[in-house]
Structure formats: C-alpha cells, structure tokens
C-alpha positions in Angstrom: 8.6 123.5 43.4 6.4 120.9 43.6 4.9 121.7 39.9 8.9 121.5 39.0 9.1 118.0 40.3 6.2 116.7 38.9 6.9 117.9 35.4 10.8 116.7 35.7 9.6 113.3 36.8 7.0 113.2 34.1 9.4 114.1 31.3 12.2 111.8 32.8 9.3 108.8 32.9 8.5 109.9 29.1 12.3 110.1 28.0 13.1 106.6 29.8 10.0 104.8 28.1 11.2 106.2 24.7 14.5 104.9 25.2 13.4 101.6 26.4 11.1 101.3 23.3 13.8 102.4 20.8 16.4 99.9 22.1 13.5 97.1 22.3 12.7 97.8 18.9 16.2 97.7 17.8 17.0 94.4 19.7 13.6 92.7 17.9 15.2 93.8 14.7 18.5 92.3 15.4 16.9 88.9 16.6 14.5 88.7 13.8 17.4 89.5 11.4 19.6 86.7 13.0 17.1 84.1 13.4 16.5 84.7 9.4 20.1 82.9 8.7 21.3 79.5 9.1 24.6 78.0 8.5 26.4 74.7 8.2 29.7 73.2 7.0 30.3 71.8 3.9 33.3 70.7 1.3 33.1 72.3 -2.0 33.8 69.5 -4.5 33.0 71.4 -7.8 33.5 75.0 -8.7 31.1 75.5 -11.8 32.0 79.2 -12.6 32.7 82.4 -10.7 29.5 82.6 -8.7 28.3 78.9 -8.7 29.5 75.8 -6.7 28.7 72.1 -5.6 28.9 71.1 -2.3 29.1 67.6 -0.6 25.9 68.2 1.1 23.5 65.8 -1.1 25.5 67.5 -4.0 23.7 70.7 -3.7 24.3 73.5 -6.0 25.2 76.5 -4.2 25.1 80.2 -5.9 27.1 83.0 -4.2 24.9 85.5 -3.0 24.9 89.3 -3.9 27.2 88.7 -6.7 27.4 87.7 -10.2 30.6 86.6 -12.3 30.8 86.7 -16.0 29.1 84.1 -17.7 30.9 80.8 -18.8 27.7 78.4 -19.1 25.2 80.4 -20.2 23.1 78.9 -23.1 22.3 82.3 -24.9 25.9 84.0 -24.3 29.5 83.0 -25.1 31.8 83.0 -22.9 32.1 86.2 -21.1 35.6 88.3 -20.7 37.0 87.5 -17.2 34.8 84.2 -16.8 38.0 81.9 -17.0 40.0 83.9 -14.4 36.8 84.2 -12.1 36.4 80.4 -11.8 40.1 79.8 -11.8 40.3 82.3 -8.8 37.2 80.6 -6.9 38.6 77.2 -7.8 42.2 78.2 -6.2 40.4 79.6 -3.1 37.6 77.1 -2.0 37.6 73.8 -4.0 37.9 70.7 -1.9 37.9 72.9 1.0 35.7 73.2 4.0 33.7 76.4 4.0 30.9 77.8 6.1 27.3 78.4 4.1 25.4 81.0 5.3 21.9 81.0 4.1 18.3 83.1 4.7 15.5 80.5 5.6 12.9 82.9 3.9 14.4 82.6 0.7 16.8 79.7 0.4 16.5 79.3 -3.2 16.5 80.8 -6.6 14.8 79.9 -9.7 17.3 77.1 -10.7 16.7 75.6 -7.4 20.5 76.7 -6.3 21.0 77.2 -2.7 21.6 81.1 -2.3 24.4 81.4 0.4 27.5 83.5 1.8 30.4 81.6 1.6 33.1 81.6 4.4 36.6 80.4 4.2 38.3 80.8 7.7 35.9 83.5 8.4 36.5 85.5 5.3 33.5 86.2 3.2 34.4 84.6 -0.2 31.7 86.6 -2.2 33.1 89.9 -0.9 36.8 88.7 -2.0 35.4 87.9 -5.7 34.2 91.6 -6.0 37.2 93.3 -4.3 39.3 91.4 -6.7 37.3 92.4 -9.7 36.3 88.8 -10.3 32.5 89.3 -9.9 30.1 92.6 -10.1 27.5 93.2 -7.5 24.2 91.5 -8.4 21.6 94.5 -7.8 18.7 92.9 -9.6 17.9 91.3 -5.8 18.9 93.2 -2.9 20.7 91.1 -0.3 21.8 91.8 3.3 25.5 93.0 2.2 24.5 94.8 -1.0 25.7 98.2 0.7 29.1 96.4 1.6 29.5 95.1 -1.7 28.8 98.4 -3.7 31.4 99.8 -1.9 34.0 96.9 -2.7 33.0 97.2 -6.3 33.8 100.9 -6.3 36.9 100.2 -4.9 37.6 97.4 -7.5 36.4 100.0 -10.4 38.9 102.7 -9.1 42.0 100.4 -9.1 40.8 99.0 -12.5 40.9 95.4 -11.1 39.6 92.2 -13.1 36.5 93.1 -15.2 36.8 96.6 -14.6 40.5 96.6 -16.1 39.5 97.9 -19.6 36.5 100.3 -18.6 
C-alpha cells in the first residue's frame, strides 16, 4: 500500500507539472502574439483601390493585410476585372469614416512603405468583408495571422460565385 501511494503521488505530481507546463506555454504564446499587435483609430481620407487606403494620420497609406483586390493602378497591367467594383465597395464602406487600424509591430510595412494592417469598422473586419463579398482574393504570398479564416471565406465566395468568382 505504501508503494502504491508513493507511485500515485509521483504520477500525480508529474501530471500536474505537465499540465502546468502546457498551460504556461499556451499563455506565453498568447501573450507574445497579443504583444506583437498595436492598434489606433484613424479616419479614412481616400480609397486608392480595393485593398489600399489613405488615413488622416500623417497621410499614411495603408495596405489591407492578407488580401489582394484586382489591380486598378498597376503600371504593368490594365485595370483588372472587378477592380472598379472593389474600389466602390471599399469607398462606400469606409471612406471618411473612423476605423480601427491593427498592425504587427514586427513587420509593419511592405516594400512600398505602406502600413500593413487589418481595418475594422464597428468591430467588423473589412479585410474579411472584401473576401466574403468576392471583392478580393486571399493574399497567400505572405501568410498572415488570419490566412486560414480568409481562405474559408474565399471558398464560400467561390461556391456562391460572388464578385471575382462570378464567371469562374
């Protein structure tokens, strides 16, 4: 009976330590992930195209993170199908409105010095709304924290032949 109690206590102690390590690891990852993101509010003063806006903070250009709308202003390509509709949709939703900008402090800018960010209007993620409506594709060249969620929304837009997926 004494040996049984001893082994039981050892196993219970090991189990508790493993659980605490697991919980601690999860909490550390959660805290690190949360601390990588910063946010602020701004007013959208211009919509350049379906995935790029200008905000009132230092006239900063913001590229919506994780999405790629059809091109309107690319020097090497003509205006792509559904580019005008994507810009109109984004303009209608957020131009001259106060939005929340959320960006990763580890990689805040792209090669063109645009702030890479998630844009929220009234707690709705506009990046996701663009994908869901078929106004943008998921940008997979560089993964972001919401790529999996965006891919699910894109598959739904494809299934229901929304926007860019209408004739595909």
